[in-house]
Phi, psi and omega in degrees: 000119179294149178280157187242131175239135175252120182246111176278146188060043193262001185262001184205167172057218179307312181301328176286322168306321179289314183288330174296314179300307181302323183295311176303335180268007175093014182271146163274156194230138160247117182254124174251145177196179184248351178281157183297155187302320181297340179278349180243014179300318179297320183292320183289325181287331178292323180288319179296326176299335180273357177111356188265145168277124188233141168228147180255126178248088176295132176167152172265113188293352176284351183255133179296317188289334180281326176299318181292324179293320178304304183295322177303315179295323182288321176297315179296318185278313188251335183070006182200161175209115182265325186232130171242123167253111175279088188244343179300127181198159180234153171259164175305140170304324174230136180279116188232139169306141180305333178287349181233352184301151192260156177293326179298320176296316176299315174301319185289319183293310175299330180292324184274307193290321185253304182303306187299315177297320183295309185279335170297318174304316176309310179299305178302316179304317184286329173297320180299314177306304181304321174297322183285330178284333176282328180216103175309335184271003176295139177245134171222155168206158182239128180234118183259130171265115181251241186184163170295352183283356172294336181231339182264113189287130165243098186298343182265005172209053181309320181294331179287314175308309182302319182295320179287323173300327178288320175299322178303311177293322176294332172297319178290317184301314184285329176299322179287322184287328187264000183305316188291341179266353188055047174246104182286153177235138184227155173241133176244121182257097170288155175267227179276102184252146184283089177220179178295337175296323184255006177298334176292340182236027184297318182298316182299313183284335179295324182289313182298316178296320176298329183259020171096020173313305183245163181290317171276113191265074174203162175294146166287152181242151179312322180298331175304305177297325181296322183292331174285320178302317185300322177297317184294320186293333174262030167060046176276348180224068188286346189235036184229029179307141177082003187264167183257131169252121181271132175231072188218027175051024178086013191296321186270007179285123175301120183232143172267000000 
């Protein structure tokens, strides 16, 4: 029986790089996003062509009823879930200095990036525990996509940095809590990745990368993150729960 992965924000950007990799590795997929299903038909068909059984679970993870609906659809269609990849996230609509940033933007970003992530993980973790109790051979793991912004300060998008720092602690909390059930929890921190989220600052980062921002002088690609998720999902790191995997081309290496 094939393993099943649920990837939030899986229809574009980093999420799409992740689901493509998992499909190539033989996983069946539940893809979450907020766009109408007709907008992601091509994505779903391309993944099915790789051999995956794919469903689309539309929903806003910041909303409890949507989270419940997502899990219900996975349970109804597959009856099981092995991998949760918490990838969904938003950037502030406007980058504002923290001396001027609005409470509305703070609430919006943290509601999706941190609260939604946290409570979806809670629901999935309890389901994974049930699956483990029913079948001692069951394997499940949870992978949180955070960002180098968990530790690298950007004062013009403080709410984003705080949300990613929160994900880092949530990873450790769930890793500790799920340890007794042998359900590992991991954190993956991408650096500057070429996606629609970063398209508005492309010229800025083109220049920074050319001037040595990262050790490897290129943009990261969604497939760079996908390959790391793929390695984790096939149990390549069984004794590393709670750990951070950097995918940043060496950007965060302290240098003189």
